N, C-alpha and C positions, 0 to 999 in steps of 0.2 A: 881472320874472320872478323867482321865488324861487330861491335857490341850491339846486342839487341836493345832496341828503343822501346820504352813502355809509355803508354798514355798515362795521364794522371790517375784515371780510374783503375788501370791495370796495376799501377804502382801501389795504390791504396789496398788492392786485394792482396798484394804480396806482403804489405805491412800489416795486414789484418786489421785495417780500420776502415771507416766509412769514407767514401770519396768526398762527401761533403766536408768532413772533418779535415781531410787532407788539403783540399782546396783552401780552406779557411786558414790552416797552418801556413801553407805556402804564401798566402797573401799577407799574413801577419809577419812572416819572416822577410817580407819584401822581395820575394822571388818572382811573384806574378802580381798582376792587378786587373780588376774588371774595368773594361772600357767599351762602351757602346754595345753592351750585351755579350761580349766575348772576353775570354782571358787572354791577356798579353804577357809576354815575358819582360821582366825587368833585368837590369845588368847583373844583379846578384844571382838571378835564376840562370842567366846565360853562363855565368862563371861556374855554376854547378853542372853544366853540360845540357841545360835545357835547349830545345830546338822546336821547330815546327814541322808538322807532317800534314798531308792533305788526303782526304777521302771524299768520294762523290756523295757519301751519305751525310757526313758531318762537317764537310768543308775543312778549313784550317784548324788544327788543334795542336796543343803542346805535348811533346814527348820528352822522356827523361832517360838517361842511361840506366840500365838495370842495376848497376853498382850502387845507385842512389839509395836503394833499399837497405844499405848498410851504413847510411850516413848517421852519425851519433845523434843529431837533433831529431831525426825522424824515428830512430830506434827508441829513443826515450819517449817520444810521443805515442809510439805504438805499444808500450808496455802497459798491459791491462791489469796488473796487480792492483788490488784494492787497498787503499790506505785511508785512515781517518784524519780528522782536522788536526789531531794532536801530532800526527807524523808530518803533516804539512807545516804546522807551526814550528816543529823542531827543525825541519829543513831550512826554514827561513829565519830561525832564531827569534821567534816572537811567542808570546803566551798563547796556549791553546785556545782559551775562551775568546781572545781577541781575534784569532784566525777565523772563527765562525762569523764575527762581524765584518770581516773583509769579504768573505764569501757571500754574505748577505748584501753588502754594498755593491758587489758585482752583479747581483741579481740572480744568483744560482741557488740560494736557499732563502726561506723566510721564517721569521720567528713566530711561534705560537705558544699557547700555554702548555701544549703537549711536547714542545721542543722544536727542533729545526726540521722543517719540511722542505723537500726539493721543489724547485720550480721547473718548468719545462726546459728552461735553458740549462739547468743543472743536469737533468736527465739526458739532454742531448750531448753533454760532455762525458757521459758513461757513468754517472754516479748512480748509487743504489740507495733506496730508502730502507733504513733498518729501525729496529725498536728494542729498547732495553727491557729487562724483565719487569720493571716497574711501569712500563708503558710509555716512556719517553722516546721521542723520535730523534734520529740523527742520521747522518748520511756518510756513506763510504765513497771514496773517490778512486779512479784509476790512477796509478802512480805517474802516468803520463802528464797528469795535471801539473806536476811540478815544472813542466816546461811550457805550460800554457802562457802565451805572451801577455795576456791581460793580467794574469795572476803575478807573473814576474814583474810586470810594470808596477803593480800596486805595492808589492813588498820592496821593490827597489826605492820607491818614493818613501815608504815607511821607514826603511832602514837608513835615514839620513845621517846618523852618526858614523856608519861605515863609509859613506861617501866622503866624509870630511877627515877620516883617518889618514895619517901620512903613509900608512902601510897599504892603503887601498890603491890598487892599480885599476885604471879604467878598463871596463869590459867592452871589447869591440862589438859584441853582440848585444849590448845593453839596449833594450827597446825604448827606454825613456831616460836619456841623459838629462841631468839637471841643468837647466839654463839660467842665466842671470836675467833678472827682471829688467827689461828695458827702461832706462831713465830713473831707476830707483835703487836705493841702497839694499833693499831686501833681496836676497838672492836664492831663497829656498822656497819652492812652490809645494804647498800642502795638497793632498789629494782632494780637499774641499775648495781649492782655488785661492786660498789665502797665501800672500807672499810674506815670508818671515825672515828675520835677520839671523837667527842662530838655530843650530840643530836641536837644542833644548826646546825652544819655542815650537819648532816643527813637530817634535815628538808629542808635546802636549796638545797642540792644535789637532793633529790627526787622531789622537786618542779620544779627544772630546767629540770629534765628528763621528768616529766609528761607534761611539756609545750613544749616538743620537741626542747629544747635549748641545743645544743651540748656543753658540757663543760669539762674541765680538772680540776682535783683536785691537789692542792698544786703545782701550776705552777710558774716557774721562771718569774720575771718581766722583760719585754722587755728592754734590755740595761743595766740591773743591775741584774745579775744572783745570787747575794747574797740576794736579796729580793725575798721572796716566798709569793704568794697570795693564799688565800684559794681556789678560783675558777677562771677560765678563760673562757670566751666565744669567741672562735676563730673567729666565723662568724662576730662578731661585734667589736672585739678588746677591749673588756670590761673585766676588773678585778673586782673581788668581794672579799671583806674581812669582817669577823665577829669579832667585838670587844667583848670579853668575860668579864664578871664581875670579874672573878678570875685571869685575866692575870697578870703575874708577872711584876715587874717594867722594867726588861730588855726586855720583850716582848712588853710592851707599848712603850718603847723608840724606838724599831725597827719599830713599826707600825707608830709612828709619823714621823720617818725618811723616811720611805716608802711613806707616805702621801705627805711629802714635795717634794720628788723626782718626784712623778706623777704630782703634780701641776707645777713644774718647767719645765718638759718635755712634758706637755700637754697630759698625759696618762689618760685615763678614768678609774677611780677607784670608784666603789660603795662600800660604807661602811655601814654595818648593825650593830646595837647594839643587844645584846642578847634579850633585851625586845621586839625587832621588830619581833622575830620569831613567837610569838603567833598570830600576825596579818600579817604574811608574804605575804599572797595572795593579800592583799591590798597595803602593804608598798613596796614590790619589784615590783609589777606591776606598781606602780606609778613611781618609780625611773627608770624603763626600758622605760616606756612611754615618760618620759622627754627626753630620748635619741633617741627617734623615733623608739623604738623597740616595736612592738605591739604583745602581747602574747595571747590575746583572741579575 
């Protein structure tokens, strides 16, 4: 007996999710795409058993084998267990408070004096608005969010140190592989569009962006245009440099000369060691707080 074919809407009901969400997931997984007002199968969708059926009422539409309801990606997306930002952060190996900044950057929550409020986009993902005993708002999310392509893409870009690890194997399902910047030495693209040379620079750049700290990359030092700092925060007049463990002697000499110039001319320069990057959320927050710059 031939396997029963399900329309995308019928498959969504079997997975207990909205048909709108399933269509979005299949599009983001590159199984289908929208063309001239209709959904079309892509090669990945055909590999999963996708086919076309026809009815007089709806015309041509996509159908799927019923066994697709057991596909790991779709089962993960259908899991409705609610989790908090802390659990999301733990899953992706990032600080909990930075996770909310990622969710804000995606447009799913917004920051207020009373805490984190859901946007319509966040509610559409199945999130729920909650409140602590002291009146602060926060959100809980369906566990399926961990497989949401946009979220995975953001954290894939954030976790640049993992991408550069020799133990890291390429993920065939990675929605956002890191590509070299055409015609430039900088090979890592930050989520704010900056192209950077090292994972440490990318970590700092993305941290600054998520904390709403406007910054320039490779900026000339005020009063001495031969000195270049890794980052500059124009709103506060603060420069930031990262000391790398493999800096050449001539690079180290210039960094020391730059350090002396800043001390002599009372220019604020924050210096980070490469070892600080693994605890950046604490280290850089503390250094900024000492300057009266509150980031949380």
